[in-house]
N, C-alpha and C positions, 0 to 999 in steps of 0.2 A: 504494500500500500504506500503510495506516495504521500508524504507529509509536507505541508507548507508551514513554516514557522520563521522565527528570526533569532539571530544570535547577535547581541550588542547592536540591535537595530539593522543588521545586515540580513537580507532575505536568505532563507535556507530552504531548499527543495530537494527531495530525494527520499530514499528508503531508509528510514531511521528505525533501527531496532532498539527498543527501549530495554534498558537493563533492569534487573531485579530491583525492587525497592529495598534499599539498604536501611538498616536500623540507624536512626540518628545517633551519632557518636558523642560520647561524653569524655570529659578530660580526666586525666589520671587523678586529679585532686578529689574526684567523687568515688574512685575505686579505693584510694588509700585507706580511708577509715574502715572499710570492710575487711581489707587485708590485715590491718593493724589489730582489729578486734579479734581475729582468729589467731594471729601471731602472739598476741599478748596473753593468750590463755596458756598457762603453764602445762596443761595436759596435752596440748596439741604438739605432736612430734614433727609433722611435715604435711604439706599439701601440694597439689600441683595440677597440671592439665597438659593436654596436647594442643598444638595450634599448627594449622597447615592449610595450604590450598590443595584441594584434591586434584589428582592427575586426570581423573575421569569421574563424572557425576551422573551417569546414566542418562545423558542427554540434557541435563540441566547445567546451567553455568557453573564453572569451577571457581568458587569464591572462597577466599580466606575465611577461616572460622576457628573458634576456640571450642574444643570438645573435651568431654570426659573429666570434669573436675573430680579429684579424689582427695581424701583427707585421712590422716592417720593420727590416732591419739597414742598416749603412752601405753595403753592397753593392747595396741596393735603391733605387729612385727615392724622391724626397721624397713623404711622404704626400699633400700637396696636389696632386701631379702624377699620382697613381694613382687612376683613377676607381673601379675595383674592386680594393680592397686584396687582398693575399694572405691569403685565409681560412686559418686554421690550426686546423681542428677536430681532434677526437681521431683521425681516420683519414685525414688529408690530409698531403701533403708541401709543402715550401716551397723556393723556388729557392735561397735562400742559407742556410737553416737545416738542410736535409737532410730525411731521412725514415726511417721504418721501415715496411716493407710488411707489411700485415696479411694473414695467411693465414686466410681465412674458413672453410676446410674444417677446419683444426686449431685454430682460434680462438687463435692466438698471433701475436705480432709477430716479424718477422724481424730480422736484425741491422741496426744503424744504418748508414745510408749518408749521409756528409757529412763536413764538416771539423771540427766541434766538438760532440761528443756531450753534454757537460755543459751547454752553452748550449741545445741542442735539448731536453734533459730539463727545464731550468728553464722554458722557454717552454711546453713541453707540459703541465707541471704547472699553470701559471697558466691556460692555455687550458682545461684540464679543470675547474679550479675554477670558472671563469666559466660554462662550459657546464652544469655539474652542477646549478646552481640554488640552491645553499646560501647564496649571498650576494645574492640578489635584493632582499631588504628593505633592506640597507645601500646597495646601488647605486641603487635607486629613490629612497631618501631623499636621497642625495648628488647625483644627476644628473637626476632626474625621469623622466617617462614620455616616450616618443617621442624618444629622444635618441641621437645618434651621438657617442660619446666617443672622443677622441684624447688619448693620454697621451704626453708627452715629459718628459725630465728637467727641462726649463725650465718646465713647466706643463701643465695639462689644459684642453682645449677641448671645449665641449659645443655641438653644433649640433642643430637640430631634425631628426629623422629621419622622413621620409615613407615609408610602406610601404603596400602594397596587401593 
């Protein structure tokens, strides 16, 4: 379909393929308090995520994204000893952080099940912010593409992330 528009007042005509709507980006200053709230918890050992641009996306655009936030408390094994970290997406549970079961029929979360609801909520808020895509620009700039990021109070480690 031929589209007629303008750019800076200059007429544009042609076949314009609209890109996917991107999530509005937020500054690092809005992510920092969420990260600090988790890092300041003495029982949190480490957390992290993968970030990459897929090589193939089944016909959809290959767009950079952050995936699979994971969190480990002192009750969990060391991050280097865990091949598949405990993913903590918006609708999963965690062995040492607890869970809220989602009722798909009524579209509501059930009561918290675990030992520390405030910690769970802080972790859930950070996981949600990472998965929502609003901080992709600052994370791409900070850690690069195809990265596995591990955050500890003592420092951040970035390793190459290989994905299919």
